[in-house]
N, C-alpha and C positions, 0 to 999 in steps of 0.2 A: 516392636509396633511402635510408631510415632503419631502423637495426637496432638492436634491443636485444639483447645477448648476456648469459644468465643464467649467472654463474660465471666466475670469474677464476683458474681452474687453468691448467694447461698448454694443455688444449684450447680452453677459452673465451677465454684470450689470444691464443693462435696463430689463431684463428677472426677474432678482432678485427682482429688486424694484416692479415692477408690481405684481409680486407673493406675496411678503410681504404685500404690501398694500390692496391684496385681501384676507389676512388671513393666507397664507401659511407659515410654518417655513421653513426657507430658510437657507442652506450654500453653500457658493461659494469657490472652491477651484481653486488656481492657482499657477504654479510653480515660478512665478516671486513675487519680495517683495511687490507689490502693483497693483493697476489696471492699464489697458490701457498701458502696457509696452511692447506690441510687435505691432501687426497690427494695433491697435487705437491708437499708440503713436504720429506719426508724418504723417498723411497724408495729403492730398492737402488742407483741411479745407473747401470743397466745400458741400454745401446743396442744391443740385440742381435738383428737381424733374423734371424740363423741359428737362434735359439732361439725364434722365433715359433711357438709350438705350442699346440695347445688343452690346457688341462687334462683335459678329457675325452677321454680316450684308452684303446685296449685295454689291459688289465691294471690300470687304475686303481681299479675296484672293489675287487679282492682287496687291494691295497696299501693302500687306504683303511681296510679293516677291521682290518689289522694294524696301522696307525699309530694308531687309536682306543685301542690298549691299551699304547702306548709312551709312556714319560715326557719323553721329549724329540722326539715325533713333529711333523712339519711341519703336520698336520691335526687339528683338534679342531672337534667338532660338537657344539652347545648348543642344543636346542629353544628357538625364540624366541615360541612361542604362536601362530604364524601358519600358514595353509594355505599360504601362498605359499613357505615355506621349504622345505616338503615337496615342493610341486609342483616347485620349481627344482631340487631334488636329483634327483627321478625324472626330470626331462628332461635333467640332466647324465648320468645314467645310460644313457640312450637315446643321448645323443651320443658314448659311449663305443664305439659300434658301429664296426668297422673302416672301413666304407664312408663313415660319417658323419665320422669322425675325417680321413680322407684328404681328403674335401672342404673341410672346416674348415682343415684345414694349408695348403691351396692357397690359401685365401682370406686366412689371414692371412701367408702368405709374399708374395703380391702386395702387400698392403697395407704390409707392413713395408718392403719393398724401395721402393715409391713413397715413403713416410716417409723413408726414408734419404735419399732422392734430394733431397727437399725440404728436408732440414735440411742437407744439403751445399750447396745453391743459396743457403740463408739465410745461412748461414755466409760464402759467398763474396761475397754482395753485401752484409752488413752488418758483417762482421768480430765478430759476437757471439761473447763468450767466457763459458764456464761451468764452467771447470776441468775441461775435456774431454780426453780421451786417446783414441787411436787404436792401442790395443795388443792389442785382442782378448780374448776371453772364454775362461776355462780351466775346463772342467768336471771337477771332482776326484773320482777314485774311490780308496776306502779299502780295497777288496777286489777280488781277481781275478773274483769273480762280477758285481761292477758293471762290470769292464771287458768280460767276456764279453756282458752284457747290453746294452752300448752298440752292439752290431752292429746292432741294428734302427735305432737314432738315425742311424747312420752310413749306412745304406741310404737313409734319408729325406733326409739331408743328400746326398747323390750324386744322387739323384733331381731335387733342385731346385738343383743346381750350386753348394751352398755350398760354398766352400773351407775344408778340415779338415784335422787330422792328429790321429792316436792316438798317444799319447806314453807311453813308459815313465818311470820316476822320475827317471832322469838328463836325460833330455830336458825333463821337465816343470820341474825344477829349473833347468834353463839358461834356461828362459823366465821363471820366478818364483823367483828365487835365495832369497828367504826360506823358502821352503817345505823348505829343507834342514835347518831347525831344528824342523821341525814335531815334535810330541810324540807321533803317531800314524802308524801304518802308512800309507804311501800306495802305491797299486799302479799308478797311473797316471792319464792324464787325456786329456781330448778338447778340443783347441784349436780356435777359431774365428778366425782372425786378422783378419778383416775388420770384427769387431765394435767398439763404442766404450764409452766411460763418460763421464758428466757430471752434474753438480749439477742436479737440474730445478728445484728452487726457484730458483736463481741464473739459470737460463736463462729462466724464467718472469718473474722481476723484471725482467731487463734487456730481455726481449721486450716486457714491458708498458711499459718507457720508449720503446722504438722507437715502439710503436704509439700512444702519447700524442703523440709528436712528429708522427705522421700525423694527428692530431686526434682520437683516441679518447678519450671521457670515461668515466673511471673513476669509477663511484660506490660508495665502500665505507661500511662499517657499516651497510648498508640490507639488511635481510632481504627475501625475497620471501614476500608473505602469500598471494596466490592468483594464479590467471590469469583475466581475464575472458573468457567464452565467448559467442559469438552464432553461431547456425547451424553449429556443430561447429567453428568456426574461433577462434582467439586474437584478441581485439581489443584486449587492454591487460594490463599487469603491475602488479598492486597492491602496492606497496611504501612504508612508511612513511608511511603516511595517504593517499598521492595515488596517481593510476592513470598509468602511462607509456604512450604508444601509439607503434607504429612501422609500418613496413609488413611487416616481417618481423621474427621472435623466434627466436632460438638457444638451446637448452636445452642447457648444458654444466654440469649440476649433478652428475654421477656418480650415486651411488647414490640421491640424492635426487630425481633427475628422476621416477622412479616415480610418488611420491604426487602431484606438482605436474600430472603428465599424466593421472591417474585421472578427473578431471571431464570430460576430452575423450573419454572412453571407450576411452583408449590405455593399454593393460596390457602396458607393457614387461616383460621377463623380466630386470630387472636387480637383484642382489641385492648387498647389502654385505658383502664377504668382508674379515675383518679380518686386516691385517698389523702386524707390528712392526719397528722398526728402532734401533740405536744408532748415534749419531755421536760420534766420539771424536777428540779433538786427537792428531796425530802426534808422537811424542817421538824416535823413533828411524826414519828412512826405511828402513835396511837391514834391518830387521826385519818390513817390512810389505810387501803387494803391490805390484806395479809397475801393475796393471790391475785385473781383476775376477777373483775365483775362487770358483766356484759348488760348494760341497760338497754331492755327490750323496746322501749319506746323511741329511742334515737339511733339504736343500733351503734352505740358507742362503747368501747371498751376501755376499762381503768385497770391498769396491771402494774403490779409492785414489782422493782428491781430492788437490788441492795439498798440504794440511797437515792434512787430517783422513782418517779412515778410516768408512766407512758399513758396517755389518752389517745386513742387512735380511733377512727371510724370514717364515714362517708363513702359515696361511691358518686362520681361524677363521670357522665359520658360526653366528652367535649373534645376529642382529640388529645395532641402532644402539647397541652397547654399548663406549663408548669409555674404559672404565676400562683402566688398565695392569696387566697381569698379570704378577708378578714372576718366574712361572715360565717365562714367556716369555723374560723378560730373561736368565735364567739358562741358558736354550739358546743364546741368541744368544753370551752370554760363554763359553760352554763350547766351541762352535765356533770361534770367533776365537782363543781362548788355547790351543788344541789345535793349530791351523794355524799361528798367528804368534806364539808367545810372545814377550812384551817388547816389543810393538810400539806401545804405548799404555797411557794411565791409563784402563782401563774404569770404575773407580767415579765418575770424573768426567763419564760420557757422558751425552749426551742421549738419553734413552728415549722413543720415540714410537710412536703408533699411528694408523692410519689405516684408512678404510674404501674398499677398492678396489671399483670397479662392474663386476660380471662378469656376465656371461650364461652360460646353460647351456654353450654350445658355444664359448664364448670370443671370438666374433665381436662386434665392436662394432656398435652400432645408429648408423648414419650415414644422413642424407637427409631428405628432407621427410616431414613428417606426411600421411596421406591426406587 
């Protein structure tokens, strides 16, 4: 079977690897000069099945209204001039209903558990290394009100059998000693010991190498112009002045999949949600986290790699605008400097933005087209 995979991010590359391992002849096409150079390039580095939860949740609409008027808010909405943005936000509001949230939460928990199983199996089979750590996730609360509000999250974790521990400040700093130097009050934290961390870009690049060794052909610097359609089915991919054909086609283009599928009559509800990150060389390991810390106040994660720190967060709804907003950088710097003062050289950080492909209910679109 001949397969063309469109996109060489973590999903496209992993798909190509497993297809080739099962005997398919695979070609991967990407407009970038290498794998994992867009959405998979510099995310927060968290492997957190325990925190697999829909963004659309009860209480989020009220929180979102408050965030819109805060300087360092985790959410920003800017009209992009399309009806789709409005339709997407309305669909997300509907998905905040308790019954919809419970259904989508259960879907994400099953999928994330399966994903973790596959990752562990891949690691055992190949020895793939990606600066991974298995030291858990720590959700940090700055106020007693946040600690009290965690009761609902704890009930959900208990329902799904996720190991967790609610910690006071002393217990929290025993797990993350550098937080003892924090410049802000810390009321407590929620620890999920089975979560992990890792560099998504490094993982994807090395997996691409393993896929190439299995015979996968990576074609870089090639944009995808259009899909050839006949009788409602894809018959080819137009790229670089030629048409490439296969038996099966896999779209792993994230936020850009919607436009490419429109001629098929498929209007998938995937919207580009803009996120930001800072990546900084580590200068003093004693002042940095050992794993990953999620600041509940700003929804910003601070994650340790071997000799680097990744600070990631934010969600902007404003279309395909890849401009770097200095106010977002200021928020990331504020959080990391308050929690881990002296940990690195922030002015020399790599400031990055990416388009996260998001559905209104946070569940991915996986499977064959009709």
